[in-house]
N, C-alpha and C positions, 0 to 999 in steps of 0.2 A: 426671438420668438418664445412667447409663453404660449399661447394656443399654434395645438394640430394646424398645417395649410392640408388644405385641398386640392390635389394635381389634374389638370385632363390633361393623358399623354399623347398622343398617336404616334405609330411607330414603336409603339415603347415595346416588341417583341422582344426588337436584336437593336445592335451600335449605338449611339449615343439615348436613345431612348430608354433601353433597358437599363441601362448607363442612370441617369438622374432619375427614371424609377428607385433603383438598388437604392440610392443616393435619399428620395426622400423620403422611403418607409424606415431608414436607418434614424434619422433624424426626426422617427416619433411620425407623422406625417403621415397623413390619405393617399388615394393613390387612386383614379380611375386608368388604366391600363389600353391603350385599346390600339388595335392591331389587324389586318384580314386573317390569322392564323395567332391565336391565341394559346396555343398551348406550350409555347416556350418559357409563358410567364406560370406555370402551373407550379415549379417547385416556391417562387416566390409569394404566390397567392397562399400556398400553406407554410410558409415562411412565418408572413403577416398575417394571418388568417383574421378574416374582418377588417381590414386595412387596403388591399386591394381586392379592386374590383375588375375583372376583364371582359370586355367585348371587340366582341369580333367585328371589324368596321373595315368596310372600303369607303375611303377620303372621297372619291371619284363619286362617289353615291349622294347626293344631299342632299334628299328628304332620307338616307340613311345617316350625313353628319345631324341633320336635326336632331332623328326622335334618339340618335346616342347622347348627343348632351345634355338632353331633358334627361336622359334614365341617367348618369353622368351627375348632374344635379339633386335630382329623385334619391338616389345612392345617400349622398354624404348633404346635401342642402345647402350644399355652395362649392365656388369654385374661384380660387386663390391663385393659383398658378393655371397658366395652360402652354400647352409646348407644341407648335408646331413643326410636328418632330417628321413627321411622315414621308416619305419617299424615294427614287429611285434614278436609273441611269440611265438613260440612252447611251449608246457609244458606236459613235458613229461619225463619217464625213457626215455635213451637211446633205450635201448631193445624196447619198448614199438610205436617207430614211423615206421611211416612206408617211402616204399621208395617216395613217391608222396606227402606225412607229410616235408620229410627231404629234396627235392629236393626245393617245391615250399618254404619254410623258407628262403634256398637261394637263391632261384633268389631273395626273397625282400631282404632283407638284409643283403647281402653279393653281389649279383653279379648288385643288383639294383644300391647300392649308386656306383660298377664301371662305369654302361653305362653314369651315369650323370657323374662323373668324366671324364673318355672317350669324353662327350658332351661338356662340357665346354672346358677343356679344350685351345684348341685352338682360339678358343674368349680373353680366361685371355692368354695364349700369344701374342697372337698378340695386346692385350693391353698394355702390361708390365708392368700388374698388377691385381688384388684379391689378391682377401682371399677366400678360400674352407675351410670350416669349417666340419669335418667328423667325425657326431653325437656314439662313439660309447656307453661303458660304463663303469661302475669304474672298471665293473669285469674280464676286458679283460686279467688280469692277473693270470689267476687262472679258473677254472671249478667250479658247483656246482649242485648236486644233482638234477632234475628238468627241471630245465634248462640248461643243457649242449650244445643247439644247439643252444641257445638263445646266449649263450658266446662262442663258437669255431668261428657263427658268426664274432658279434660284435673283434673277437680277430684275425681275416682273413683280417677283413678293418683295423684294429687299425696296421697291421703287412703291408700291403699295400700302407696302407697311408704315412708312413714313410718315404716305396721307391719313391711318389708319389710329395710327400717332396723336395726332394732331385734332383730328376727331371725338378723341374719347378723351384726351386730355380735359376738358370741362369737368368730369363726370368723377375725375379723381383715379381712371386708368391707364396703368403706364405700358407701354410696351417699349418691349427690347429687341432689336433685329441683331442676332447671334450669328457675329459670319465665323462660321466654323472652321474649322483646317483641315489635313485629308487623316483622320482618325481609321482606325484597322476596324470597321464598321461592318463589312461585306460586301459594301456597298458594288464594286470593281466585280461579284463574284456573283452569291445571290438574290441582287437587288439592280442587275444588271440586263438592259435590256441591247441586244448587238445587230447592225445596220448587217446589210448582207455586203461585205465588199468587192469594195472597186480596184481593180487590182490596178486603176493608173495614181491612186494617193500608196502604193506598198513602202515606198522610200522613205516616204515622209511616217508611216505609221511606222517604219523601222528608227527614225529618227526619236519618233516618240519613246518609245521603249526605250531608248539607249539613256533621254534627258530621267526619267522616271524610274528606272530599275527597278527593282525587287521589295525597296521597303513600306511592306503594307502600312506603313506608321501608327502612332501610338494608341493604347487599345484607350480605347473611351471613356472608361473609368477616371484616367487624369484628366477628365476635361471638368466631371462631377463636381468635383469642389469649387472652379468656378463658379458654375451654375448655383448651389446651394451658397455662395456667398452674394453675386449677382441679385438671388431673389430677398436678400434680405436686404440689401440699402435700400432707406428710408425713398432718397432719389435716384435711380437708375438712368444707366447711357443710354439712349436710342439707342447705338450701335455697341458691340463689343466684339471684338476682335478674340478669338479663345484657340491658342498657338501662339508660343514665343518665335518658331519658325516662321510661322505664318501672317503675326504683326509685323515682320521682318522682308515677309513680300509681299502683304499687301500698302507699308509705304516705298519700297521700290515702284509697286504700279503707280500708284499715286505720283511718285515724283516722276516717271517716263515720263505721263502723261502730261502734268506742267510744262515740261519741258518741250514739248510735243506743242502744245500751244501757243507761248513763247515763243519759240523758230517761226510761227505759222500769223501771230500775234501782225505784221502788217499788212496783209491776208486779209485776215478778218476783221482790221475794222477799214474797211475799203468798202465797207456795205453798210448801210443807215440801216438802224435798230439793236 
């Protein structure tokens, strides 16, 4: 790139969002970093004076999202890369979640991304360019006990984003669904809402804890070079798994699903349609 790009990144104060902001700024680009609490971005704003605009934003608030995107365009005149990264974790079994918890989770992880997508589309369409990165998860192909709501929200965003990609293609706007692996983003600590535990699931919870172990995953900064290479591609992919181990796991899940379909193909084909 010979000219600096303008990024709009949600959830920019920590984790992958912070890592992407740092990488973009290091490359000479300009960034609008949005987060509920932008104080952790103060050091970056000072280091890159004039090239980082920090916007307090709750993506669950549609009106606030629309205003924030307009402010972002006003700050630098355009948007080149939009990263829908904001999100959290609702940790617990499906039975345990309250209605308030479930709705609040989807308001951020799914609808928050929808509002950002709706807000940026008119700007990108008018430009005839831009790249929308929808950060989902390597687990969008299937759910797992205790993180079902997280997987469901990311799967919904994955499917919606495929539709958005088709809708925006005629206007020269690219969409990539970034299926990220398990990075040490703080998702399971500061980003987590936990359900009230039902003792009926204690044995399963213990089994999951043993299976997952204590490894928090690699640093988010290790994913940033992949994203920087991605946004330089003239013809980027619709989906990209980010993480070597995650790639292997996704392949295993896809293979297992294919085997299951084939095992029951005889029953499937008994129905018309």
